[in-house]
N, C-alpha and C positions, 0 to 999 in steps of 0.2 A: 752759189751752192746753198739752196734753201733746206737741205737735209742735215745741216751741221747741228742745229739746235733741236734735236729730237729728244724728247723727254718722256719717260713712262711714269705714271702715277697710279698706285694701287691703294684702294681704301673703300670706304662706305659713303654712299650719298647721305648728306645731312640736310634735312628739311625738304622742302618741295622745290621743284625746278620752276623757275619763273620764265614764262615765254612773253616776249615783247617784240615790237616791230620798230625798225628805224624809220626815219622820216621818208626814206626812199622805198620803204616796204619790205626790207629784208627781215626775216625772222631771226631773233637772237634769243637763245636759251641761256640763262644764268643759273648757276648752282654752286654747291660747295661739296668738296670731297674731304674726308677726314681719315687719317691714319695715325697710328700711335707707335711709339718706340719706347724701349726701356732705357732709363738712364743708369749711370754707374751705381747710384745708390739703391737701385732696384725699383724705384718708382716709375710710373709710366707717364708719358707726356703726349698729349694729342696735338696733331698738326693739321690744321684745317686750311684749305686753299680754295679760293674762288676759281670757277672755270666758266668758259663761254664756248658755245657751239653756234655756228652761223648757218643761215640758208635753210633749205628743205630738211637738212639733218636736225636742225634745232627743233623743228615741229615734231619729228619722230621721237627725239630724246625726251621732249617735254611730256609725251604720252607714255613712254616706256619706263623711264627711270622713276623709282619711288624711294622714299626715305628708308635708309638702312640697307639698300641693295649693295652687294659687293661688286665693284667694277675695276677694270684696268683701262686706263686712258693713255693714248699716245697723242702727243702734240708738242707744243713748244711754250716756254715760259715767256711772259710779257711783263716787263717791269715799267713802272711809271712813278713819277713824283708829283706831289701836290703841296701847295702852301695853305696853311690854316692857322690863323691868328699868329702870324710871324714865324711859325715853325715849318720845317720841311718834313714831309712824310713820304716814305718809300713804300709803294704797294707792289705786290707780285700776283699775277693771275696766270691761269693755264688756258691756252688756246687749243681746243681739242680738234684733232683730225679723225681719230677713231676711238670707239668705245666698245669694250667687250664686257658683257655681264658675266661675272664669275659664278661658278656653280654654287648655288645656295639650295636650300630645300625646295624653293619655289621655281627656280629658272636657271638655265645655262644658255641663254640666247645671246646672239651678237646683234647689236644695234645695226640695222642694215644701212650702211653708208654707201 
């Protein structure tokens, strides 16, 4: 059952989308999405997550998504660990299946997947 780990993430695109290609020629778009939440003391905390889009969709996303756009993403979380200077670090990224551009002054389009 590959639909068990379905996650939704809503926020704004941070920075530019980077388009690269694997050694096999598959397009990979890398980006960041940021959302904030209010803590008990009333202050706000930003939460930025890296995301990846693969294949033909990656090329579309790299052209359509711009810094500051509000989006909703559907996908799955991907955790990994890495060693650096004797310490173990845990990373989390978001593997995107669908992206919807939320209504802003500029746009309300859906990325055509």
